[in-house]
C-alpha positions in Angstrom: -0.4 0.1 0.1 1.4 3.0 -1.3 0.8 6.6 -1.8 1.9 10.5 -2.2 -0.2 13.2 -0.6 0.5 16.8 0.6 0.8 17.6 4.7 -1.9 20.0 4.6 -4.1 18.6 2.6 -4.0 14.7 4.4 -4.1 17.3 7.9 -7.2 19.2 6.6 -8.9 16.0 6.6 -7.7 14.3 9.6 -8.7 17.4 12.1 -12.0 17.3 10.9 -12.5 13.8 12.0 -10.1 13.7 14.8 -13.1 14.9 17.2 -14.7 11.5 16.6 -12.2 10.1 18.4 -12.3 9.8 22.1 -10.0 8.9 25.1 -10.1 5.8 26.6 -11.8 4.1 24.2 -13.3 0.6 24.7 -11.4 -0.5 21.8 -7.8 0.5 21.3 -8.1 0.4 17.5 -11.0 3.4 18.5 -8.2 5.6 18.9 -6.6 4.9 15.2 -7.8 6.1 12.0 -8.8 3.5 9.4 -7.0 4.5 5.9 -8.3 3.0 2.7 -6.7 3.1 -0.2 -8.6 2.4 -3.8 -6.7 3.9 -6.6 -5.9 7.6 -6.3 -8.4 8.0 -3.6 -8.2 7.5 0.2 -10.6 6.8 2.2 -10.0 8.0 5.9 -12.3 7.0 8.4 -12.7 7.8 12.6 -15.1 5.8 14.6 -16.0 5.8 18.5 -19.0 2.9 17.9 -21.7 5.5 17.9 -20.4 8.6 15.8 -18.9 7.1 12.7 -17.0 9.8 10.2 -15.0 9.1 6.8 -13.7 11.8 4.3 -12.2 10.8 0.7 -9.0 12.6 -0.4 -7.1 13.0 -3.6 -3.8 11.1 -3.9 -1.2 9.8 -5.9 -2.0 6.1 -4.9 -0.7 2.4 -6.4 -0.7 -0.9 -4.2 -4.4 -0.8 -3.3 -4.6 -1.6 0.8 -6.2 -0.3 3.6 -4.4 -0.3 7.4 -5.7 1.1 10.8 -3.2 4.1 12.1 -2.6 5.7 15.4 -4.5 9.0 15.1 -2.2 10.9 18.0 1.1 10.4 16.5 -0.2 10.5 13.1 -1.6 13.8 13.5 1.4 15.5 16.1 4.0 14.0 13.0 1.7 16.2 10.5 1.0 19.1 12.5 5.1 19.4 13.4 6.4 19.3 9.3 6.0 22.2 6.6 3.5 21.7 3.7 5.2 18.7 1.3 4.8 16.0 -0.3 4.7 12.6 2.1 5.1 9.3 0.8 3.2 6.6 2.7 4.9 3.6 2.2 2.9 0.6 4.1 3.6 -3.1 4.9 -0.2 -4.6 5.3 1.2 -7.9 6.6 3.3 -6.5 9.1 1.2 -3.2 9.6 4.5 -1.1 9.7 4.2 2.7 8.0 7.1 4.2 6.9 6.4 8.1 6.1 8.8 9.7 4.0 9.5 13.7 4.1 12.3 15.7 2.5 13.9 15.7 5.8 13.8 12.2 7.0 11.4 8.8 7.6 9.1 8.4 10.3 8.4 4.5 11.0 5.7 3.7 13.2 3.5 0.5 13.6 -0.5 0.7 12.5 -3.0 -2.3 13.4 -4.9 -4.4 10.5 -7.7 -3.0 9.0 -9.8 -6.0 9.5 -10.1 -5.5 12.9 -11.8 -2.1 12.4 -15.5 -2.0 13.2 -18.0 -2.3 10.8 -19.6 1.1 9.6 -23.7 1.1 9.3 -24.8 1.0 6.1 -28.1 3.1 4.8 -30.6 0.2 4.9 -34.5 1.4 4.7 -33.7 5.2 5.5 -35.9 8.2 4.8 -34.1 11.3 3.0 -34.4 14.9 3.3 -32.0 17.8 1.7 -31.1 20.6 4.1 -28.9 23.6 2.8 -25.7 23.3 4.4 -25.9 27.1 6.0 -29.1 26.5 7.0 -28.8 23.6 9.0 -25.3 25.0 10.3 -27.6 27.9 11.4 -29.7 25.6 13.1 -27.3 23.5 15.2 -25.4 27.0 16.2 -29.1 28.3 17.4 -29.7 24.9 19.4 -26.7 22.8 20.1 -25.3 25.2 23.2 -28.7 24.6 25.3 -28.1 20.3 25.3 -28.1 18.5 28.1 -25.0 17.0 29.5 -26.5 15.0 32.3 -27.0 11.2 30.7 -29.7 10.2 33.1 -32.1 12.2 30.7 -30.5 10.7 27.5 -33.6 12.2 25.3 -32.0 15.9 26.5 -28.5 15.4 25.5 -29.4 15.6 22.1 -31.6 17.8 19.2 -34.8 16.8 18.5 -35.1 17.0 14.9 -38.9 16.7 13.8 -39.8 17.2 10.0 -43.3 17.7 8.8 -45.2 19.6 5.5 -44.8 22.5 7.0 -41.3 22.9 7.9 -38.0 21.2 9.9 -38.2 22.0 13.4 -35.2 21.8 15.9 -35.4 21.6 19.6 -32.9 21.5 22.4 -33.5 21.7 26.6 -31.6 21.4 29.4 -34.1 21.8 31.8 -32.8 25.5 32.9 -33.2 27.3 28.9 -35.0 25.5 25.6 -34.3 26.5 21.7 -36.8 26.2 19.2 -35.8 26.9 16.0 -38.0 26.1 13.1 -37.3 26.6 9.0 -40.5 26.4 6.9 -37.9 26.1 3.7 -37.2 22.3 4.5 -39.9 20.2 4.5 -41.3 16.4 4.3 -44.3 14.8 2.8 -44.6 13.0 5.7 -43.8 13.5 9.9 -41.0 11.9 11.3 -38.4 12.9 14.5 -35.7 12.1 15.9 -32.9 13.1 17.9 -29.2 13.5 16.9 -26.7 13.1 20.0 -24.6 16.3 20.9 -21.8 14.8 20.0 -22.1 14.1 16.6 -24.3 17.7 16.0 -21.1 19.0 17.0 -18.8 17.7 14.6 -21.1 17.9 11.6 -21.7 22.1 13.0 -17.7 21.8 12.5 -17.9 20.2 9.6 -20.2 22.2 7.3 -17.9 25.3 7.5 -16.8 26.5 4.7 -19.0 24.3 2.5 -21.8 24.7 0.3 -25.0 23.4 -1.3 -27.7 20.6 -0.1 -26.5 18.4 2.7 -28.4 14.5 2.1 -30.0 13.4 5.7 -31.2 9.9 5.2 -32.1 7.9 8.6 -33.9 4.7 9.9 -34.6 4.2 13.2 -31.5 3.9 14.5 -28.9 5.8 12.1 -28.5 8.8 10.8 -26.7 10.1 7.7 -25.3 12.8 6.6 -23.2 13.6 3.3 -21.8 17.2 2.3 -18.5 18.1 0.3 -16.9 14.5 0.3 -17.8 14.1 4.4 -19.9 11.3 5.9 -21.1 11.1 8.9 -23.2 8.5 10.6 -24.5 8.8 14.4 -26.3 6.3 16.0 -29.8 8.1 17.6 -31.1 8.5 20.7 -33.3 5.9 21.4 -35.7 7.6 24.1 -39.4 9.8 23.8 -38.2 13.7 23.6 -39.9 15.8 26.5 -43.5 17.9 25.4 -41.3 21.1 25.3 -44.6 22.6 24.1 -45.9 22.2 27.8 -43.7 24.7 29.3 -43.3 27.3 26.9 -45.3 30.3 28.6 -48.6 31.4 26.1 -49.8 34.3 27.9 -47.2 36.9 28.9 -48.8 40.3 29.0 -45.0 42.0 29.8 -42.8 42.5 27.1 -38.7 44.2 27.2 -37.3 45.2 24.8 -33.6 45.7 24.8 -30.5 45.7 22.9 -29.0 42.3 22.9 -25.5 43.0 22.8 -25.5 45.8 25.4 -28.1 43.7 27.6 -25.1 40.6 27.0 -22.1 42.4 28.2 -24.3 43.9 30.9 -25.3 40.2 32.2 -21.2 39.1 31.6 -19.9 41.8 33.7 -22.6 41.7 36.8 -22.0 37.8 37.3 -18.3 38.6 38.3 -20.7 39.4 41.6 -23.0 37.1 41.9 -23.2 33.9 43.5 -20.3 31.1 42.0 -23.3 28.6 43.0 -26.6 30.3 41.1 -25.3 33.0 38.8 -28.0 34.4 40.1 -29.1 38.0 38.3 -31.8 40.4 39.6 -33.4 42.1 36.8 -35.6 45.5 38.1 -37.5 46.6 35.1 -39.7 49.6 34.5 -40.9 51.4 31.2 -37.6 53.2 30.3 -35.1 51.3 31.8 -33.6 47.9 33.4 -31.4 47.7 36.6 -29.2 44.2 37.2 -28.3 43.2 40.4 -26.3 40.8 42.0 -24.8 39.6 45.3 -22.6 36.9 46.9 -22.9 37.5 50.7 -20.1 34.7 51.1 -17.4 37.3 50.0 -19.7 40.7 50.1 -19.9 41.6 46.3 -22.1 43.1 44.4 -23.2 45.1 41.7 -25.9 46.9 39.9 -26.3 48.8 36.7 -29.0 49.9 34.5 -29.8 49.8 30.5 -32.4 51.8 28.5 -35.2 49.7 27.8 -38.5 49.6 26.2 -41.5 47.9 28.8 -45.0 47.5 27.9 -46.7 45.6 31.7 -46.6 46.8 35.1 -42.8 47.3 36.7 -41.5 43.4 37.7 -39.0 41.9 39.4 -37.3 38.6 38.2 -34.2 36.9 38.5 -32.4 34.1 36.0 -29.0 32.4 36.0 -26.4 34.9 33.9 -24.9 32.8 32.4 -28.1 31.0 30.9 -29.4 33.9 29.3 -26.1 35.8 28.4 -25.8 32.0 26.3 -29.2 32.7 24.6 -28.0 36.5 23.6 -24.8 34.9 22.4 -26.3 33.0 19.4 -29.2 35.6 18.2 -28.1 37.7 15.5 -30.6 40.6 15.9 -29.4 44.2 17.4 -32.5 43.7 19.5 -34.5 41.3 21.6 -37.7 41.2 22.6 -38.2 39.2 26.0 -41.8 37.9 26.9 -42.6 37.5 30.1 -45.6 37.3 32.8 -44.8 36.6 36.6 -41.4 36.0 38.4 -42.0 32.0 38.8 -42.2 31.1 35.6 -39.9 31.2 32.4 -38.6 34.5 30.4 -39.1 33.9 26.7 -36.7 35.6 24.5 -37.1 36.4 20.7 -35.2 38.2 18.2 -37.0 41.2 16.7 -35.4 40.6 13.3 -35.3 37.0 11.6 -35.9 35.3 7.9 -39.1 35.3 6.1 -38.8 31.1 6.5 -37.1 31.2 10.4 -39.1 31.0 13.4 -36.9 31.2 16.4 -38.0 30.9 20.4 -35.7 31.0 23.4 -37.0 30.0 26.9 -35.0 30.4 29.9 -36.4 29.4 33.5 -36.3 31.7 36.5 -34.7 31.7 39.9 -36.2 32.3 42.9 -35.4 35.8 44.6 -33.7 35.7 47.3 -35.6 38.4 49.6 -32.9 38.7 51.7 -30.3 40.1 49.2 -30.4 43.2 47.1 -30.6 45.3 50.3 
């Protein structure tokens, strides 16, 4: 098995795939890249059993073959070398690998490609096409709100619903919730599935700089994503997604309109002085101004800021986790945001003042109980 490829071309592909590879894998071979050479096409695979990625790169090849090469040493070698043609001379019987550069030769031992796990195949699948920019935007708007709590597996992924009137992407960790709908993505039949957080993060990174449609095929157990020569396959989360519509307040008579960037920056500053346990910041909202308060009594720290705003409704005091509210604001694009409120113990609904014609975006942040002993 022999081929020649430039350092940067191979490194670019491997860096995209490297996010799949975990540490302390149950199988040592999962810490390898699988290289499969066929003519002048080199297909590279990475897998952790739950998620698999592959990419095709053009090489000057001869003597087809398959080999598994340790990912870390291969990546470290490529990063340390200047861009130049590299020759790979691989003996698939002894699994020895010789990498030749303009200044030297680097020898390492791989593993038999036959021992690499089998990648799931596309059988009995449904299909939908989504523009790469639309999909990247949907993931960006929702990924941060997924849960890291493995005891509630459904919430560790993004729920995707495909219907005749559009596609809906939902993520929640019970503290915050995002519901993003794009009406340009349609499906003749209703389907829903939950894609794990890790797979969506890898897909988001792979979509950067890509143009055209992403082909998504899926069945009851796996989803397959294809874009620009990159394939991502992931096992879907086998769980029922919570009824997210039930927690979205419908009647919100109090409406706060404020500059998004100003509020986000103020929250980050104020949070420095809040309790490190709760990150609680109290919002005291009047007709034309918004006061923000934070206090950490354990260290006698406190801070206050005031922002101009537009507010309709009765004056209201409500508290939020500053980090959660700032995260919500950070993924929005509009200059102004509207925060819809009802009572201090019900969630605040955050929506941008500007969206694309075919988009609907709603974000929700759960409030914190205000400590009456605080804020003097």
